[in-house]
Kinemage of the C-alpha trace (Angstrom):
@kinemage 1
@onewidth
@group {chain A} dominant
@subgroup {mainchain}
@vectorlist {calphas} color= white
{ca met a 1} P 43.541 -67.292 -58.403
{ca thr a 2} L 40.282 -66.846 -60.488
{ca ala a 3} L 37.726 -64.626 -58.758
{ca pro a 4} L 34.785 -65.752 -57.912
{ca ser a 5} L 31.617 -64.556 -59.385
{ca thr a 6} L 29.417 -62.001 -57.055
{ca tyr a 7} L 26.519 -61.767 -59.113
{ca gly a 8} L 23.313 -61.411 -57.073
{ca leu a 9} L 25.217 -60.894 -53.839
{ca ser a 10} L 25.107 -57.417 -51.659
{ca ser a 11} L 27.057 -54.565 -51.898
{ca glu a 12} L 29.054 -55.837 -48.272
{ca ala a 13} L 29.295 -59.593 -49.810
{ca arg a 14} L 30.705 -58.117 -53.407
{ca asn a 15} L 33.045 -55.905 -51.140
{ca leu a 16} L 34.507 -58.861 -48.720
{ca his a 17} L 34.843 -61.002 -51.949
{ca trp a 18} L 37.165 -57.697 -53.458
{ca leu a 19} L 39.113 -57.512 -50.457
{ca leu a 20} L 39.530 -61.107 -50.149
{ca thr a 21} L 40.904 -61.108 -54.037
{ca asn a 22} L 42.990 -58.382 -53.103
{ca leu a 23} L 44.894 -59.789 -50.359
{ca val a 24} L 45.627 -62.993 -52.039
{ca glu a 25} L 46.850 -61.095 -55.245
{ca glu a 26} L 49.137 -58.349 -53.411
{ca val a 27} L 50.826 -60.402 -51.043
{ca pro a 28} L 53.510 -62.967 -52.420
{ca gly a 29} L 53.486 -66.269 -50.802
{ca ile a 30} L 50.152 -66.832 -50.113
{ca gln a 31} L 48.942 -69.867 -51.262
{ca ser a 32} L 45.175 -70.105 -49.523
{ca val a 33} L 43.061 -67.698 -47.755
{ca ala a 34} L 39.905 -68.970 -45.716
{ca val a 35} L 37.308 -67.451 -43.654
{ca val a 36} L 35.476 -69.132 -41.225
{ca ser a 37} L 32.467 -68.689 -39.128
{ca ser a 38} L 32.363 -69.413 -35.100
{ca asp a 39} L 30.537 -72.445 -36.173
{ca gly a 40} L 33.392 -73.454 -38.622
{ca leu a 41} L 31.784 -72.649 -41.581
{ca leu a 42} L 33.463 -71.928 -44.646
{ca leu a 43} L 31.763 -68.269 -45.574
{ca leu a 44} L 34.900 -67.302 -48.147
{ca ser a 45} L 37.541 -68.740 -49.804
{ca ser a 46} L 40.609 -67.883 -52.065
{ca asp a 47} L 39.847 -71.334 -54.012
{ca pro a 48} L 37.057 -71.217 -56.444
{ca gly a 49} L 36.651 -74.607 -56.897
{ca his a 50} L 36.095 -75.447 -52.711
{ca ala a 51} L 32.109 -75.557 -53.458
{ca glu a 52} L 31.928 -78.302 -56.149
{ca glu a 53} L 34.818 -80.012 -54.044
{ca ala a 54} L 32.174 -79.885 -50.928
{ca arg a 55} L 29.206 -80.894 -53.058
{ca glu a 56} L 31.308 -83.835 -54.565
{ca ala a 57} L 32.251 -85.116 -51.006
{ca arg a 58} L 29.060 -85.035 -49.702
{ca gly a 59} L 27.686 -86.642 -52.520
{ca ala a 60} L 30.749 -89.847 -52.294
{ca gln a 61} L 29.644 -89.827 -48.752
{ca arg a 62} L 33.100 -89.180 -47.412
{ca gly a 63} L 33.802 -87.898 -44.201
{ca gly a 64} L 33.909 -84.293 -45.080
{ca pro a 65} L 35.150 -82.278 -48.207
{ca arg a 66} L 38.733 -82.295 -49.032
{ca gly a 67} L 40.809 -79.603 -51.152
{ca ser a 68} L 42.505 -76.444 -50.348
{ca ala a 69} L 39.797 -74.037 -48.638
{ca ala a 70} L 38.086 -77.450 -46.893
{ca asp a 71} L 40.750 -78.314 -45.394
{ca leu a 72} L 42.656 -75.167 -44.687
{ca ala a 73} L 38.720 -74.049 -43.008
{ca thr a 74} L 39.202 -77.154 -40.715
{ca ile a 75} L 42.471 -76.515 -39.823
{ca val a 76} L 41.441 -72.514 -38.848
{ca ser a 77} L 38.573 -73.660 -37.092
{ca gly a 78} L 40.374 -76.074 -35.174
{ca ile a 79} L 43.540 -74.002 -34.344
{ca gly a 80} L 40.988 -70.880 -33.427
{ca ser a 81} L 39.329 -73.294 -30.912
{ca leu a 82} L 42.159 -74.467 -29.581
{ca thr a 83} L 43.628 -71.233 -28.874
{ca val a 84} L 40.737 -69.708 -27.569
{ca gly a 85} L 40.729 -72.619 -25.054
{ca ala a 86} L 44.345 -71.948 -23.820
{ca ala a 87} L 43.929 -67.996 -23.616
{ca lys a 88} L 40.981 -68.984 -21.057
{ca leu a 89} L 43.377 -71.389 -19.151
{ca met a 90} L 46.038 -68.803 -18.742
{ca asp a 91} L 43.244 -66.219 -17.962
{ca ser a 92} L 44.682 -64.227 -20.769
{ca gly a 93} L 42.020 -62.705 -22.611
{ca ala a 94} L 41.137 -63.148 -26.021
{ca val a 95} L 43.247 -64.289 -28.798
{ca lys a 96} L 44.110 -61.764 -31.031
{ca his a 97} L 46.295 -63.804 -34.071
{ca thr a 98} L 48.360 -66.736 -34.565
{ca met a 99} L 51.281 -68.054 -36.477
{ca val a 100} L 52.836 -71.168 -37.076
{ca ala a 101} L 56.004 -71.570 -38.979
{ca met a 102} L 56.733 -75.156 -40.619
{ca glu a 103} L 59.659 -76.136 -42.769
{ca glu a 104} L 57.799 -75.593 -46.252
{ca gly a 105} L 55.489 -73.052 -45.465
{ca ser a 106} L 53.612 -70.887 -42.660
{ca leu a 107} L 49.778 -70.930 -41.563
{ca phe a 108} L 47.874 -67.683 -40.027
{ca val a 109} L 44.936 -67.166 -37.890
{ca met a 110} L 43.170 -64.206 -37.110
{ca ser a 111} L 40.271 -63.097 -35.111
{ca ile a 112} L 37.651 -61.103 -37.260
{ca ser a 113} L 34.736 -60.471 -34.978
{ca asp a 114} L 32.252 -62.650 -33.044
{ca gly a 115} L 34.379 -65.908 -33.217
{ca ser a 116} L 34.705 -65.598 -37.322
{ca leu a 117} L 38.485 -65.879 -38.053
{ca leu a 118} L 40.844 -65.484 -41.077
{ca gly a 119} L 43.189 -68.463 -41.851
{ca val a 120} L 46.061 -67.935 -44.747
{ca his a 121} L 48.309 -70.542 -45.316
{ca gly a 122} L 51.540 -69.063 -47.054
{ca ser a 123} L 54.730 -70.895 -48.693
{ca ala a 124} L 58.306 -71.078 -47.207
{ca ala a 125} L 59.093 -67.871 -48.832
{ca cys a 126} L 56.231 -65.338 -47.495
{ca asp a 127} L 57.070 -62.726 -45.786
{ca met a 128} L 55.155 -63.688 -42.176
{ca ser a 129} L 55.297 -59.867 -41.047
{ca val a 130} L 54.099 -58.962 -44.334
{ca val a 131} L 51.148 -61.515 -44.646
{ca ala a 132} L 50.470 -60.253 -40.608
{ca tyr a 133} L 50.217 -56.687 -42.006
{ca his a 134} L 48.062 -57.506 -44.604
{ca met a 135} L 45.579 -59.801 -42.472
{ca ala a 136} L 45.312 -57.204 -40.080
{ca leu a 137} L 44.216 -54.608 -42.826
{ca phe a 138} L 41.977 -57.113 -44.061
{ca val a 139} L 40.687 -57.636 -40.642
{ca gly a 140} L 40.329 -54.331 -39.998
{ca arg a 141} L 37.904 -53.475 -42.916
{ca ala a 142} L 35.912 -56.429 -43.002
{ca gly a 143} L 35.235 -56.668 -39.378
{ca his a 144} L 32.632 -54.275 -39.131
{ca val a 145} L 30.751 -55.171 -42.089
{ca leu a 146} L 30.396 -59.502 -40.943
{ca thr a 147} L 26.893 -59.513 -39.610
{ca pro a 148} L 25.041 -62.608 -38.840
{ca glu a 149} L 22.918 -61.768 -41.992
{ca leu a 150} L 26.157 -61.238 -44.483
{ca arg a 151} L 27.245 -64.409 -42.803
{ca ser a 152} L 24.317 -66.263 -43.803
{ca glu a 153} L 24.380 -64.649 -47.332
{ca leu a 154} L 27.838 -65.924 -47.404
{ca arg a 155} L 27.450 -69.304 -46.500
{ca gln a 156} L 24.320 -69.638 -48.905
{ca ser a 157} L 26.103 -68.376 -51.770
{ca leu a 158} L 28.732 -71.448 -51.360
{ca glu a 159} L 25.792 -73.465 -50.966
{ca ser a 160} L 24.252 -72.606 -53.721
{ca arg a 161} L 26.607 -72.369 -56.658
{ca pro a 162} L 25.989 -75.158 -59.335
{ca ala a 163} L 29.165 -77.777 -59.796
{ca gly a 164} L 31.552 -76.355 -62.473
{ca ser a 165} L 30.277 -72.663 -61.967
{ca thr a 166} L 32.409 -69.842 -62.022
{ca arg a 167} L 29.740 -67.440 -62.060
């Protein structure tokens, strides 16, 4: 993974980028990570090309951005919404995490705070318990700093990054 530039971001935003980079680099089998706001917007991603892909998609007037980060954000948002609805119907309290095991990989979704979600796409060879543990560490460290102001800053940094920029 190529670390995105954090130039011009607040210390909280830089810390979140650092936490996400460490999650991806330290946990074997993680293919892609996305932090999604409660309204389904991508805030932070392990995919450095996500902003360019999203801009190209908007320019081509397609239905929406494609690519690992954008797709993962969409899936995470949908699964988060579905599980919250299921928990309400079952009167079972808040959803803490969701794991989907597939033949060729795994998908993990964990609540961060105020409806924000952490989504991880893991390879078939990943150790699900190790991924879930490290996700819980990320959530524990990131949850208290993911304020509305920081979410807004992260979203603006994704939208303002020039096409092809690695800074």
